[in-house]
C-alpha positions as CSV (number, residue, x, y, z in Angstrom):
1,M,-4.8,56.4,5.7
2,R,-5.1,53.8,8.4
3,I,-3.0,50.8,8.1
4,N,-3.9,49.0,11.4
5,E,-7.6,48.3,11.5
6,P,-8.9,47.7,15.0
7,N,-11.0,44.6,14.1
8,R,-8.3,42.8,12.1
9,A,-6.8,41.2,15.3
10,G,-10.2,39.9,16.4
11,M,-10.9,38.2,12.9
12,I,-7.5,36.5,13.2
13,N,-8.2,35.2,16.7
14,A,-11.6,34.0,15.6
15,Y,-10.1,32.2,12.5
16,N,-7.5,30.5,14.8
17,K,-10.2,29.5,17.3
18,T,-12.2,27.9,14.5
19,N,-9.2,26.0,13.3
20,K,-8.5,24.6,16.8
21,L,-12.1,23.5,17.3
22,Q,-12.0,21.6,13.9
23,A,-8.8,19.9,14.7
24,S,-10.1,18.7,18.0
25,K,-13.2,17.3,16.5
26,E,-11.0,15.5,13.8
27,A,-8.8,14.1,16.6
28,K,-11.8,12.5,18.2
29,I,-12.7,10.6,15.1
30,K,-11.8,6.9,15.8
31,L,-9.7,5.4,13.1
32,G,-10.3,1.8,11.9
33,K,-7.9,-1.0,11.9
34,D,-6.2,-2.3,8.9
35,E,-7.4,-5.6,7.6
36,V,-6.0,-8.2,5.3
37,Q,-8.1,-10.7,3.4
38,I,-6.3,-13.6,1.8
39,S,-8.3,-15.4,-0.9
40,S,-8.8,-19.1,-0.9
41,E,-6.5,-19.4,-4.0
42,A,-3.7,-17.6,-2.2
43,L,-4.0,-20.0,0.8
44,E,-3.8,-22.9,-1.5
45,L,-0.6,-21.5,-3.0
46,L,0.7,-20.8,0.4
47,K,0.0,-24.5,1.5
48,Q,1.7,-25.8,-1.6
49,V,4.8,-23.7,-0.9
50,E,4.9,-24.8,2.7
51,D,4.5,-28.5,1.6
52,A,7.3,-28.2,-0.8
53,D,10.8,-29.2,0.3
54,P,12.4,-26.0,1.9
55,R,15.8,-26.6,0.3
56,V,14.5,-26.7,-3.3
57,R,12.7,-23.4,-2.5
58,K,15.7,-21.8,-1.1
59,E,17.9,-22.9,-4.0
60,K,15.4,-21.4,-6.4
61,V,15.3,-18.2,-4.5
62,N,19.0,-18.0,-4.5
63,E,19.2,-18.6,-8.2
64,L,16.7,-15.9,-9.0
65,R,18.5,-13.6,-6.6
66,Q,21.7,-14.1,-8.5
67,Q,20.1,-13.6,-11.9
68,I,18.6,-10.3,-10.6
69,E,21.9,-9.1,-9.2
70,N,23.7,-10.0,-12.3
71,G,21.2,-8.5,-14.7
72,T,20.5,-11.7,-16.5
73,Y,16.9,-12.2,-15.1
74,H,14.4,-12.0,-17.9
75,V,10.7,-12.7,-18.1
76,P,9.2,-13.1,-21.6
77,S,6.6,-10.4,-22.1
78,D,4.3,-12.9,-23.8
79,K,4.1,-14.9,-20.6
80,I,3.2,-11.7,-18.6
81,A,0.5,-10.9,-21.1
82,E,-0.9,-14.4,-20.8
83,K,-1.0,-14.1,-17.1
84,F,-2.8,-10.7,-17.2
85,L,-5.4,-12.0,-19.7
86,S,-6.1,-15.1,-17.8
87,F,-6.6,-13.0,-14.6
88,W,-8.9,-10.4,-16.3
89,K,-10.9,-13.1,-18.2
90,K,-11.8,-15.0,-14.9
91,P,-15.6,-14.8,-14.3
């Protein structure tokens, strides 16, 4: 019974060469750049936030942060459902 076949090493080398060729081809593929598109609605909201008094905004953020840290922040589920429905019903 022969355990070591003479062609087995040749097959392994051929397999390794094929993998190296495929890897080099994949490395040559040029990757695209990430892009971000901001809707006009989001730009309007951003403008409203920027136009608002920064102190009021900072106070609101601090208040929300405290509520989250204390575990007292709660959003009613019906308001969440309303927002989802209004978003999905938009034409």
